[in-house]
N, C-alpha and C positions, 0 to 999 in steps of 0.2 A: 802733418803730411808726411811724417815719417810712418805714421800708423795707416795711414791711407794707402800707400805705396803697395803694400803686398794685397791688399783688398782689391784694387786695380788691377792689378797681376792676375789674382783668381778671376776676375771678372772676365778679362780676356781671355783668360784659359778656357772657362766654362764656355764663351761665346764660339771660340774657335771651334769648340768640342762638339757643339750643337751643330756648327754650320757643318762639320765634317760629317755627323751623323745624317744631316740630312741629304748632303751629296750621295753619300753610299746607301741611302735608304732604296730598297728594292721598289721599282716603279709599281704603281698600278696599271691593269692591264682592263680595256674596254672593249669588248668585240661586239659591233652591231651588224647583225646579219639579217637581210631582208628576203622576202620570199617573191620569187618569180619576176624580179627586177630586171629589164634587159640592160645590156652594154649600153645602148645609148640612152638610159632615162636620168642622166645627170646634167646640170648645164655643161659642167666641164668634160663632159663626153659627146656633146653635140645635142643634147635635148634642146627644144625648142617649144615657145606657148606656155611654159612654165619654168620657174627660175628655183634654183636650188643653192642659195648664198651661203648658207652655213657647211655644207659640204663642199661647195668651190672654194669657201676660205680653208678649210682644212687642206685640200688640194694644194693651194697656193703656198702653203706654210710647211708643207709634209712632201707626201710622194706618192705620186698619182701613176699605178699599175697600167699599160696597156695590153699585157699580154699573161694576164691572171686567170687561171682555172680553177673551176671546181672538179671533185673527182668524177662526178656522173651527174645528169642532167635530171636527176629526180629528188624529192625533197628528204625521206629518211636516209638515204643512200650517201647524200652530198653531205648532210649533217653529220653522219656519222663518221665521216673523213675529216671534216674540219676539226672534230672534237678529239679525235685519236691520232691524228697525223699519218693516217693509213689510208691506201686505196680502200674503198668499200668493198670491193671484192675479196680482199685478204680476209676481212674480219666478219664476212657472211650477211651483210646488209646490203641487198642487190636492188631494192625497188622502194616503193612507199608502203608504209605499214598501214594497214587497214584498222578500223576501229573492231572489227571482228578478230582480229590477229592478237587475241589477248593474251597469248603464252609466249610471244617473240619480242625480243627487244635487243637492244646493244648489250652485249655481253660485258657482266660484271668485272670481268678479268681483264678487260681492256683498260689500259690508264687514259684518263681524259685529261685536258688541259687543267680542269677544276681540281681533280685528285694530284697531279702535279705540282700545283701552286699551293694546296692546302699542305703538303709536305714541305713546303717553303714559309709556313707560317701565313699565309693567305687567308682572308674573308674572302667567301664565294657566294655569288649570288646569280640567280638567272630569272628573267623576265620574258615571257612571251610563248613561243611556239616550240614545243620539244620534240615530238615525231620521232622518238625512238623506244618507243613501247610505253603503252599506257596502264599496263598493269603496274601497280605500287611498287612491285620488286624491280621495276625498270626506271621508274622516274628519276628526276634529277637528283633529289636527296641521296639517291643510291649509287650515284656516280661523282659525287664529290662537292656538290652543291650543299651549302648550308641553308638556302631558302630557296624557294620557288613559286612565282605566280605566273600562271600563263593557261594556255589551251593544251592539251596533250598529242594533238594532230592536226591537218589541216582545216581551215575555216570553213570548207565545203563539205566536209563530212559529217553532215547532218542531214535531217529528214525535211528540208525545205528547197522547194524547187525554184528554177530560175526566175520566177515571178514573184517569189516571195511567200508563196502561199505553202503552206504543210502538204507532204505529199500524202499523208493521211486523210485530207479532207478531199482527194481528188479520184475520180474514177480511173484515171490513167497518168503516167508522169513521164517526164522525158527521160530519166533514168531509174528505170525500175529498182534498182538496187539500194535507191535511195531510202527503200522502205526499211531496209536493214539498219540502218544507221540511228544510234541513239541522239538524244538531244547533245547540242555542243558543250560541254563542260568545261568551266573555269575551275581550275585546280589551285590551291595554295597548300604547298609543304606536299603531303601525300594524299589530301582529301579534296573533294568536290566541295566547292562553296557556293557556287552559283550555274547558272545555264544560260547560254544565249539562245533565244526563242525564235528571233524573228532579224531580215534584215537590220531593221533600225537597232537593233542591239549592239550590232558590229559598228556602229557608225562612231562610237566613243573607245573601239578597242586601241587604237593608237595612244589617243590620251590616257587610257587606263596604263596601258605598258610605260608610257613616260612618265606618268606621275609616280608610278611603283618604283621606276629605275633612280628618279631623282631623290625619292625617301631614301631608298638604299645608298647613295652617293652619301648623303648629309648625315647618315647614321655613321659612316666610316671615318667622320671628322678627327675625331681622337683615337681611332683604332690603328692595327697595322695595315700592311698593304693590301689591296682588295681586287678580286678580279670580278667584273660584270660582264655576263654574257646576255644582251639583249638581242632576242631574236622576234623581230615584227613578223605579224601575220600578213600584214599588208607587204606589197600590192598583189598578193594572190586573190584570185576569184573567189568567192564575189567581192569586190572592192567596195570600201566604205570610208567616207570622210565624217569628221564633226563639222558642227555648224560653224567652228571656227574658219574652217577651209573650203567647205562644199561652196562651189560657183567662183572660186577665188582664180583659178587658172583660166586660160585660152584654149586648153586642150581637154576640157570638162571634166568629169570626175575622176579620169586617171591623173590627170595633171595635179588636181586636187590633192588627191592622195600622197603624190610624189612631194608636193610643198609640204603635206602634213610631217611626212619623214623628215623630210630636212628641218621643220621646226622642233621635232623631237630631238634631232642630233643636236640643235642648238640649245634647248634645254639643259641634254646632258653636261655639253660643255660649259654652260653657265653654272651649273651644280658643280662642276669640278672647280672651278675658279672660285667659286663661292667657300669651297673647303679648303683651298690654296694647293690643289691637286693638279691645275691644269698642266703645269711645266714639268710634272713627273707621272705623267699618266700616259702610256702608249694606246692610242685609240685607232682601231681598225675597223673600217666600214666596208662592206662587201655583199654579197648577194649568192643564194644557194644555186641557182641556176639561171637559164635565160627565160624569156619571156613565154608565157602561155598565147601564142599569137592567135589562136582560134577564136579567141574572146574578143578580136577586133578592137573597138575603143575603149574596151576595158582591160586593154593588153598592153606590155609595154613595147617596146623598139629593140630589136638587135643592133640597130645603128647599122654598120656595113657589113655585118656577119650575115652568115646563112642560116636560116631555120632558127628555131627555137627550143624551149623546153621539151624534154623526150628526145631529142635527138643527140648524136656526139658530133654532129656539125658546130661550127665555132660559135654559132649563136645559141646552141644549148649549154656549153660549157665555159663560154671564155665571159666573165663578168667584170663589172668594173670592181675597183678596189683603190681605196683611199687610205694610207697610214700617216699618223701625226704624233709627233713625239719631239717636243721643242729642243733643240741643242744637242740630241741624241741623233736623230737622222736628217736626212738631206731635207733643204728647204726648198720648194717650188721645183722638185725634179720629176721628171715624167719618164719613166722606164719601159723598154719594151722586153726587159729579160723575161724568160719564160721560169713563171713562179705559180704558185697553187694553194690552195686552203691547207693542204697537207702540210704545207711548211710553215706555217703559224705555231704548230706547237714546238717543234726543236728550236724555233728562233726564240719563242717565249723561255724556253730551256736555258739556252746560251744568255739572255738577257738577265735571268733571274738566278743562275748558277745551280738550276735543277739538273739531276741526272735525267738522263733519257730514258724512257721506259725498257724495261729489261726485253722485253719481247720487240721482234722488228718492225720498225715503222718505216714508211715510203718517204716523208719530208725530209726536207734539207734546211739548213740553217741559213736564211737570206738576209742576216742582219748586213753583211757587206752591201747587199743591194740596196738595202733601205739607206744606208750611209753615201750611196753613190760611189764608192770604191773599187768593188770588183764586179766582174760578171756573175751571173745565177750559178752557184754550184749544181743545179738541176740540169743534168745532162738529156733527159727524155721525159717523156710523158706517156702513159698507157690509158688509153681511152675504152673502158669496159661499159657495157650496158647490158643488164640483167644477165650475168653470166659469160656474155659474148665479148671477146676481143675486138673492137670495132675498128680501132685505128692506134698508130704509135705517132708520136711527133719526136722530132729530132732535130734542133737546129730551126731553120726556117721550113722543114719539111715536113709534111703530115701524108702517112701513106694508110688509106683506108683497105678494109678487107671486105670481099663480098657479103652483103647482109641487106636487111631491109630495116627501115627508118621510116619515123613518122614524119610525114611532111605536111605542111601547111598550104603549100602551093596549089593544091589541087581544086579547093574549095573557096569560094568567097567567105570572109571572116565573118563572124558573128557581131551582134550590135547590142549595147545597152545592159549587158548580163548575161546574152544569150549566145552560146558557142556557136561557131559554125563547124565544118567538118573536118576532117584530117583524112590522110591515107596513107597507108604501107606503101613505099616505094623500094624499087631495088637500088643498090649502090655495087658496082663493081670494084676491081681491083683499081685503086684510082688514088694519083700522086699529085698533091698541090704544094706548091710554093706559098706559104703564109705570109711572108714578109712581102713578096710582089702582087700577092692575090689574095687580101685578106676575105675575100667574099667568098673565095674557093668557087670560082666560074670556070677555071679552064685547067682540065686533066691533062698533065703533061708526062705520064707516066712513059709513055713510049721514047719522049727525049734524054730520060735519065735514069736507065737501067743500073748504073752504080748506086744512085741514091735508095732504088728500090732493094737493092741487094744489100745495102748497110742497114735501113729500117726493119728488112725481114729478120736480120738478126737479132735486132731487139725486140721483135715479136715473139722470136724463138724463146728469149729469157723470160718474156712476160707470160707466155704459155706455160713454160716449165713450173714458175712460182705460183702462178694464180689461174692456170687453166685457161679454156677457151671451151664454152658450151658448143660453138659453132662446129669445132674440131673433136668435141667428144673427149676432152683432156681434163682431168679433174685438178690439176695444179699441186705441187708437192707443199704449199706453205698456206695454204688457205686455213684460217682459224674459223670456228663456229660462230654464228649468233648466238645469243641467250634464248634459252627456251626451258620453260617451265614444264613441269609434269603436270597433267591433268587429271586430279585425282578425285 
């Protein structure tokens, strides 16, 4: 027994040391980003006729945000803000990059979440839609990701018409510019490995992404901490679902698509549990902007919000967000604190001990909000669209400046994959109380001149830093997008 005693002590010490290392291990980070999903497109946000049990479960055991915003309501610009923690206006990405924008992309001088985490010893993987420059010089591997599988831009940027027929086989097409589109490529690393040539080819795109994400997670079992960015192409039109889910919902194909996305989240969580990482992984689920409402029954719902994708009304930029990290953030918390995708980068930096980027960012650390301890440190939010300062938000108030916006209200919506029309509509100097009037139905500008004055000062600061196309101001702190020389 005298000889066993020191061995026992050594074993206890080793166990305690291992336990301490596990407790101090940096958390894994998983961001799941959908495309054109509306605020009302999850059961826990009021969706009906389809269910999202996996996401509802994450919300019940984590934090559900009801006042969470994207930088702007269009694909590339929104994604640039998520990955860099900056207003897209600050870093020069102002719209949706097109397949013919072959010399433009996210500037490699900007620090992404992937690059920030690689410096902390993380493995980094991306699956899904990139849309920040399809030239190899701008693809994910040049922005801090170790591996990548996905499509370089939106799934409707291809020469297939709404009826599923190639535009090259028709005498006339609904969108003549589709003739300029190449076939939709599937990229692995920096190389094209396949193409999507028909609507049926997209049926398995959610499954394809999910299987790759699960494979990536399994390969991290005995490695260091990892970051996975899973950017779904769905439910961006044209929507598609696999045979596993087609016809399963009471809301037609759109409900099927959302059920499959929920299944995908469940598969990711299952994989995390299988490698013993579910308790030490921060999972963030959100969307790039609101729904593309002109597609009718193939589009999502903004819930109680006004308008959708393409406008800076709340329906375009307020999106669902769920965060899950057992024993580290609140359980079952629903928060209406003002938060944004830009806040994810500095929050991850705080959690992992990473230094913030040297260049100025616009995100703030919201860990205290996730823990249910404090109010959001975000004081205000600037709504830019295509270089125009459209609105500013502070507290419960949102002040709009005169501009034109895309409205879905003037035409009947489309059906079964065909879009309805939209119309540019005027907006004046308008003030809304978002807490009392989330649907932005009643302009109260005449009743609150003091609020207008306060928010106008916020706008002055925004215009100084980031400019305003409407007022012909350039902005003192704008940085350029990435541009290649065409030699």
